[in-house]
C-alpha positions in Angstrom: 117.0 103.0 90.3 113.5 101.8 91.0 112.7 100.0 94.3 109.4 98.3 94.9 108.5 98.4 98.6 104.8 97.5 98.3 102.9 94.4 97.6 99.3 95.7 97.0 99.7 96.2 93.2 101.7 94.0 90.8 104.1 96.3 88.9 106.5 95.4 86.1 109.6 97.2 87.1 111.7 96.7 83.9 109.5 98.9 81.6 109.6 101.7 84.3 113.4 101.4 84.5 113.6 101.7 80.7 111.3 104.8 80.8 113.4 106.3 83.6 116.5 105.9 81.5 114.7 107.7 78.6 113.7 110.5 81.0 117.3 110.8 82.3 118.6 111.0 78.8 115.9 113.4 77.5 116.3 115.8 80.4 120.2 115.7 80.4 120.6 114.3 83.8 124.0 113.0 83.0 125.6 111.0 85.8 123.3 112.3 88.5 121.5 109.7 90.5 117.9 109.6 91.8 115.7 106.9 93.4 112.1 106.1 92.6 110.4 104.0 95.3 107.0 102.4 95.0 105.3 102.4 98.4 102.0 101.5 99.9 99.1 103.8 100.3 99.7 103.8 104.1 103.3 104.7 103.7 102.7 107.5 101.3 99.9 108.9 103.5 102.4 108.9 106.4 104.9 110.8 104.3 102.2 113.2 103.0 101.2 114.0 106.6 104.8 114.3 107.9 106.3 116.4 105.1 103.3 118.3 103.7 100.9 118.3 106.6 98.2 116.9 104.4 96.1 113.9 105.4 95.6 110.9 103.2 97.3 109.0 100.4 98.6 110.9 97.3 100.0 109.5 94.1 103.5 110.9 94.1 105.9 112.8 96.4 109.4 114.2 95.7 112.2 114.8 98.0 114.9 116.9 96.3 118.4 116.7 97.8 119.0 120.4 96.9 116.6 123.3 97.2 116.8 125.2 93.9 115.9 128.9 93.6 114.8 128.3 90.1 114.1 125.2 88.1 116.8 123.7 85.9 116.7 125.0 82.3 116.0 121.8 80.5 116.9 123.2 77.0 120.3 124.2 78.3 120.7 120.9 80.3 120.1 118.8 77.3 122.6 120.6 75.2 125.3 120.1 77.8 124.0 116.5 78.4 124.0 117.1 82.2 122.1 119.0 84.8 124.2 121.7 86.1 127.6 120.0 86.7 126.1 116.6 87.5 128.8 114.3 88.5 128.8 110.6 89.0 127.3 110.0 92.4 125.6 113.4 92.7 122.2 112.7 94.1 119.1 114.6 92.9 116.7 113.1 95.4 114.0 110.6 95.9 110.5 110.1 94.3 107.9 108.1 96.2 104.9 106.7 94.2 101.9 104.8 95.4 100.9 102.2 92.7 97.5 101.7 94.5 96.6 105.4 94.2 98.1 105.5 90.7 95.8 102.5 89.7 92.7 104.3 91.1 93.7 107.5 89.1 94.5 105.6 86.0 91.1 103.9 86.0 89.3 107.2 86.6 91.3 108.9 83.8 91.1 106.0 81.3 94.9 105.2 81.3 96.9 102.2 81.8 98.6 101.6 85.1 102.0 101.6 83.3 101.2 104.9 81.6 100.1 106.5 84.8 103.3 105.3 86.6 105.4 106.8 83.8 103.5 110.1 84.1 104.3 110.1 87.9 107.9 109.3 87.4 108.2 112.3 85.0 106.3 114.5 87.3 108.4 113.5 90.3 111.7 114.1 88.4 110.6 117.5 87.4 110.1 118.3 91.1 113.6 117.1 91.8 114.8 119.6 89.2 113.1 122.5 91.0 109.8 122.7 89.2 106.7 123.4 91.4 103.3 123.6 90.0 101.9 125.1 93.1 104.1 128.3 92.9 105.4 128.7 89.3 102.4 130.2 87.4 102.0 127.2 85.1 105.7 126.7 84.1 105.9 123.1 85.4 102.5 122.3 83.8 103.7 123.6 80.4 107.0 121.7 80.6 105.4 118.5 81.7 102.7 118.7 79.0 105.5 119.2 76.3 107.5 116.3 77.7 104.5 114.0 77.9 103.9 114.6 74.2 107.5 113.9 73.4 107.2 110.6 75.4 103.9 109.6 73.9 102.0 109.9 77.3 98.4 111.3 77.4 
């Protein structure tokens, strides 16, 4: 589910919902639920300070429902077509994205806003699955790079 709780940037939700469905299928998320919420720069800055003790807006924050000791093995999850024993109603967590920050980053990186938002959705979902680029010696970066190629994202 994608919720748009900001008005600063016009966003086409339907293509993002279709992309999220592709991510769910590709990663073997099964019946597990998650929420992507598009928020203002002010709101994501507030969350960034409250939860990460960092000042200012950021592009994406993830709030996993369950702390995992190790990230989900995506190859195994895809074969089983579900993450762990994901049941209908199991909640993986929330992803908050600031389209205003995403738009600035997209412009700087020469990407479209839609493409940047897709990259951020993928990044946020990987965090929900236990990946952490700040502590995993590059595992998340390698996984994300491989998935971005699979999805045609640069």
